[in-house]
C-alpha positions as CSV (number, residue, x, y, z in Angstrom):
1,M,116.3,95.1,136.8
2,P,114.1,92.5,138.8
3,R,115.2,90.1,141.0
4,R,114.7,86.5,139.3
5,E,112.7,84.2,141.4
6,K,113.2,80.5,141.6
7,A,111.1,78.9,139.1
8,G,109.4,75.9,140.0
9,A,108.1,73.1,137.3
10,G,104.5,74.6,137.7
11,D,105.9,77.9,136.7
12,R,108.2,76.4,134.0
13,V,105.1,75.1,132.6
14,M,103.0,78.2,132.7
15,A,105.9,80.2,130.9
16,D,106.2,77.6,128.2
17,A,102.5,77.5,127.5
18,T,102.5,81.3,127.3
19,L,105.4,81.7,125.5
20,A,103.9,79.2,122.8
21,T,100.7,81.2,122.6
22,A,102.8,84.6,122.0
23,H,104.8,82.5,119.4
24,Q,101.5,81.6,117.3
25,A,100.3,85.6,117.5
26,R,103.5,86.4,115.4
27,A,101.9,85.1,112.0
28,P,103.1,87.3,109.5
29,G,101.0,90.1,109.0
30,W,99.9,90.1,104.9
31,K,98.8,86.1,105.8
32,R,96.5,87.3,108.5
33,L,94.6,89.6,106.1
34,G,91.4,87.5,106.6
35,T,90.9,88.3,110.4
36,M,88.3,90.5,111.3
37,R,90.1,93.2,112.6
38,E,92.5,94.2,109.5
39,A,89.6,93.2,106.8
40,G,87.2,95.4,108.6
41,L,89.2,98.4,108.8
42,I,90.5,97.6,104.7
43,A,86.5,97.6,104.1
44,I,85.9,100.8,106.3
45,I,88.9,102.3,104.4
46,L,87.3,101.5,101.1
47,A,83.6,102.4,102.0
48,L,85.0,105.6,103.5
49,C,86.8,106.4,99.8
50,I,83.6,105.8,97.6
51,V,81.3,107.9,100.1
52,M,83.8,110.5,99.9
53,S,84.1,110.3,95.8
54,F,80.5,111.0,95.7
55,A,80.8,113.7,98.5
56,S,83.6,115.8,97.3
57,P,85.1,116.3,94.1
58,H,88.4,116.6,95.3
59,F,88.8,113.9,97.2
60,L,89.7,111.1,94.0
61,T,92.4,113.4,93.0
62,L,96.2,112.8,92.8
63,G,97.1,116.0,95.1
64,N,94.7,114.9,97.6
65,F,96.0,111.3,97.9
66,R,99.5,112.7,97.6
67,A,98.8,114.9,100.4
68,M,97.3,112.0,103.1
69,L,100.3,109.5,101.7
70,M,102.5,112.6,102.8
71,S,100.7,113.7,106.1
72,F,100.4,109.7,107.5
73,S,103.8,108.6,106.2
74,V,105.9,110.5,108.6
75,E,103.1,109.9,111.5
76,G,103.5,106.4,110.6
77,I,107.1,106.2,111.5
78,V,106.1,106.8,114.9
79,V,103.3,104.7,114.7
80,V,105.7,101.7,114.1
81,G,107.6,102.8,117.0
82,M,104.6,102.9,119.3
83,T,103.1,99.8,118.2
84,I,106.1,97.6,119.5
85,L,106.1,99.8,122.9
86,L,102.4,98.6,123.3
87,I,103.1,95.3,122.4
88,V,105.7,94.9,125.1
89,G,103.0,96.6,127.6
90,G,103.9,100.1,127.6
91,I,103.0,103.5,126.4
92,D,104.8,106.9,125.4
93,L,102.6,110.2,125.6
94,S,105.4,112.1,124.9
95,V,106.1,111.2,121.2
96,G,104.7,114.4,119.9
97,S,107.0,116.9,122.4
98,V,109.9,114.3,121.3
99,V,109.2,114.8,117.2
100,C,109.5,118.6,118.1
101,F,112.6,118.3,120.4
102,S,114.3,117.1,117.4
103,M,113.3,119.7,114.8
104,V,114.1,122.7,117.4
105,L,117.3,121.1,118.5
106,S,118.3,120.3,115.1
107,G,117.2,123.7,113.6
108,S,119.3,125.3,116.5
109,L,122.3,123.8,115.6
110,F,122.0,124.7,112.0
111,L,121.2,128.3,112.8
112,M,124.3,128.2,115.1
113,G,126.6,127.0,111.8
114,L,126.4,123.2,112.1
115,D,125.5,121.5,108.8
116,P,122.1,120.0,108.5
117,W,123.1,116.1,108.5
118,S,124.9,116.5,111.6
119,A,122.4,118.8,113.0
120,S,119.7,115.7,112.7
121,L,121.6,113.3,113.5
122,I,122.6,114.9,116.6
123,G,118.6,115.9,117.4
124,I,118.0,111.8,116.5
125,I,120.5,110.4,119.2
126,A,119.6,113.2,121.6
127,S,115.9,111.9,121.1
128,G,117.0,108.5,121.9
129,L,118.8,109.6,124.7
130,I,115.3,110.9,126.1
131,G,114.3,107.3,125.5
132,C,117.0,106.4,127.5
133,V,116.1,108.2,130.7
134,M,112.1,107.2,130.4
135,G,113.5,103.7,130.1
136,F,115.6,103.9,133.2
137,F,112.8,105.5,135.2
138,V,110.4,102.3,134.0
139,T,112.7,99.5,134.5
140,V,115.0,100.6,137.1
141,V,113.4,102.8,139.4
142,G,109.9,101.1,138.6
143,L,107.5,103.9,137.3
144,N,105.0,102.9,134.8
145,H,105.4,103.9,131.6
146,F,102.4,106.1,131.3
147,I,103.6,108.6,134.3
148,T,107.1,108.7,132.9
149,S,106.1,109.4,129.7
150,L,103.4,112.0,130.7
151,A,106.4,113.8,132.8
152,A,108.5,113.4,129.7
153,M,105.9,115.0,127.6
154,V,105.7,118.4,130.0
155,I,109.4,118.7,130.3
156,V,110.4,118.1,126.8
157,R,108.0,121.0,125.6
158,G,109.5,123.0,128.1
159,I,113.0,122.3,126.7
160,C,111.5,123.2,123.4
161,L,110.0,126.4,124.3
162,I,113.2,127.4,126.5
163,I,115.8,126.5,123.4
164,T,113.2,128.4,121.1
165,K,112.3,131.1,123.6
166,G,108.9,130.5,122.3
167,T,109.5,131.7,118.7
168,P,109.5,129.3,115.3
169,L,112.9,128.8,114.0
170,S,112.9,130.0,110.2
171,L,115.1,127.2,108.3
172,F,114.6,128.6,105.0
173,T,118.8,128.5,104.0
174,L,118.3,124.6,104.5
175,P,120.1,123.5,101.4
176,P,118.2,121.8,98.6
177,S,120.2,118.3,99.4
178,F,118.6,118.2,102.6
179,K,115.1,119.8,101.8
180,A,114.8,117.1,99.1
181,V,114.6,114.4,101.9
182,G,111.0,116.0,103.0
183,Q,110.1,117.7,99.6
184,G,111.8,115.9,97.0
185,T,110.6,112.5,94.7
186,L,112.4,109.7,93.2
187,Y,111.0,108.9,89.9
188,G,108.0,110.7,90.8
189,V,107.7,108.8,94.2
190,P,108.6,111.2,97.4
191,Y,111.4,110.7,99.6
192,V,109.3,110.4,102.5
193,I,106.9,107.5,101.2
194,L,110.5,105.7,100.5
195,I,111.4,106.1,104.0
196,F,108.4,105.0,105.6
197,V,107.6,102.1,103.7
198,A,111.6,101.2,104.1
199,V,110.9,101.3,107.9
200,V,107.6,99.7,108.0
201,V,108.8,96.5,105.9
202,L,112.3,96.5,108.3
203,F,110.5,96.2,111.5
204,D,107.9,94.1,110.3
205,F,110.3,91.9,109.1
206,L,112.2,92.0,112.8
207,L,109.1,91.7,114.4
208,R,108.3,88.2,112.3
209,R,111.6,86.8,112.2
210,A,114.2,88.5,114.7
211,T,115.1,86.5,118.1
212,A,115.5,89.4,120.0
213,F,112.0,90.8,118.6
214,R,110.2,87.7,119.8
215,K,111.1,88.5,123.3
216,V,108.7,91.7,122.7
217,F,106.0,89.6,122.2
218,Y,107.0,87.4,125.2
219,T,107.4,89.8,127.3
220,G,103.8,92.0,126.8
221,S,102.0,88.3,127.1
222,N,103.6,87.5,130.5
223,E,106.2,89.1,131.8
224,K,106.5,86.7,134.9
225,A,106.5,83.8,132.4
226,A,108.9,85.2,130.0
227,L,111.1,86.2,133.0
228,Y,111.1,82.8,134.3
229,S,112.1,81.6,130.9
230,G,115.2,83.4,130.6
231,I,114.2,86.8,128.8
232,K,115.3,89.8,130.6
233,T,112.2,91.8,130.4
234,N,113.8,95.0,131.8
235,Q,116.0,95.2,128.7
236,V,113.7,94.7,126.2
237,K,111.4,97.1,127.6
238,F,114.3,99.6,127.9
239,W,115.3,99.3,124.5
240,V,111.8,99.2,122.9
241,T,111.3,102.5,124.9
242,V,114.5,104.0,123.2
243,L,113.3,102.6,120.2
244,C,110.0,104.4,120.2
245,A,112.0,108.2,121.0
246,T,114.3,107.3,118.3
247,L,111.7,106.7,115.7
248,S,110.2,109.8,116.7
249,G,113.2,112.0,116.2
250,V,113.6,110.7,112.7
251,A,110.1,111.8,112.1
252,G,111.0,114.9,113.3
253,V,113.7,115.6,111.1
254,I,111.9,115.0,108.4
255,Y,109.2,117.1,109.1
256,M,111.9,119.9,109.5
257,S,113.0,119.0,106.1
258,R,109.5,119.0,104.8
259,F,108.3,122.4,106.1
260,G,111.9,124.4,106.2
261,A,110.7,125.4,109.9
262,A,110.5,124.7,113.6
263,T,108.0,125.6,115.8
264,P,108.0,124.8,119.5
265,T,104.4,123.9,119.4
266,F,104.4,121.1,116.5
267,G,103.3,117.9,117.7
268,V,100.7,118.9,120.2
269,G,98.1,116.4,120.5
270,M,100.1,113.9,118.4
271,E,99.7,111.2,120.6
272,L,96.6,111.1,120.5
273,N,96.7,110.2,116.8
274,I,99.5,107.9,117.2
275,I,98.2,105.5,119.9
276,A,94.9,105.7,118.1
277,A,96.1,104.1,114.6
278,A,98.1,101.8,117.0
279,V,95.1,100.7,118.5
280,I,92.5,100.8,116.3
281,G,95.0,98.4,114.0
282,G,94.9,95.6,116.8
283,A,97.3,96.9,119.2
284,S,96.4,95.7,122.8
285,L,96.8,98.7,125.6
286,N,97.3,95.5,127.7
287,G,100.4,94.0,125.7
288,G,101.1,91.1,123.9
289,S,99.7,91.3,120.5
290,G,99.8,94.1,117.5
291,T,101.1,93.8,114.2
292,I,102.8,96.8,112.1
293,L,100.1,96.0,109.3
294,G,96.9,96.9,111.6
295,A,98.9,99.9,112.6
296,I,99.5,101.2,109.2
297,L,95.9,100.3,108.6
298,G,95.1,102.5,111.3
299,I,96.8,105.3,110.7
300,A,95.4,105.3,107.2
301,L,92.1,105.2,108.1
302,L,92.6,108.1,110.4
303,S,93.9,110.0,107.8
304,V,91.2,109.3,105.5
305,V,88.9,110.5,108.3
306,T,90.8,113.7,108.7
307,S,91.1,114.5,104.9
308,S,87.1,113.7,104.6
309,L,86.5,116.2,107.2
310,I,88.4,118.5,106.0
311,L,87.1,118.6,102.9
312,L,83.7,118.5,103.9
313,D,84.4,122.1,105.9
314,V,84.0,120.6,109.2
315,S,85.1,122.6,112.2
316,V,88.7,121.5,113.4
317,Y,86.8,121.5,117.1
318,W,84.6,118.6,116.0
319,Q,87.3,117.1,114.2
320,D,89.3,116.2,117.4
321,M,86.3,114.8,119.0
322,I,85.2,112.5,116.0
323,K,88.7,111.3,116.4
324,G,88.1,111.0,120.1
325,C,84.9,109.1,119.7
326,I,86.9,106.9,116.9
327,L,90.1,106.0,119.8
328,L,87.3,105.4,122.5
329,A,85.7,103.0,120.6
330,A,88.9,100.9,119.7
331,V,89.8,101.1,122.9
332,S,86.5,99.3,124.1
333,I,86.4,97.0,121.4
334,D,90.1,96.0,122.6
335,H,89.0,95.6,126.4
336,F,86.2,93.7,125.4
337,L,88.5,91.5,123.1
338,H,90.7,91.0,126.3
339,K,88.0,90.1,128.6
340,R,86.5,87.6,126.3
341,K,90.1,85.9,126.2
342,A,90.7,86.2,129.6
343,A,87.3,84.2,129.9
């Protein structure tokens, strides 16, 4: 943990002003629908839906909307963790690898005779431990999140290949009670969507109301000011890193239940979608700002775009390029807004 410096009167004033600004930024997402970013996202999503309703007769079907909801609900769980990490000033490039790791570890333990619930719990805990290791290198060794998570992305993917020996794991013998998590419904509503909504509501509430989560905004807005104000910023960054990895582990278990398989190459490139969704939704790469609502609108927009491109029979190579352009545009807007705010 960094040494606490002796704060003078001027430092205290700066810290108080910075933290006051961060406090104002925590307005509830549903009260901020009028902001340009979130209102604009809603307008774009609606416009795309209207255009696609004319371009493809299959877009406005129950099956297509169900597929989109199922797709972005699981990714949305990871987006929640990524958004909170971006707010604190970090980033995690390893989320796709950790999702895969949770799948293959849980699946391997099940094939070895462990019940799927215990195997899944171990997979989630192990994912959290990966977050602990990354948090250690960030807060104790002093590496930044980008380099640490980049290394973790490669290392964890290698572990997945070692566990599976490079071959997919067939888990068709999973019991129906476990398959229901990823495939079942409650009164017609998929459990996946219910889990997603529960995660979103929980962490949206915590970000807006919980004292511990306020420190996330304070640390991301101005770490030095937060440190002078008595916040243990390294602890905040450590536990948010663990949270992001743990939520990735949860998503991996859900994917395993949904597909009844675990593939060592699953999740390659997922980090692009996750980071893009969070940034499109308003989470700043400079830290200190972001909302769960905005992030969910971001992943919803990407889901609509992906579905539209598939229905229009656009090549998967073009799909990746288009998503990359969307991410570049979102980062450029974030950079412009940050520069204007600094000026």
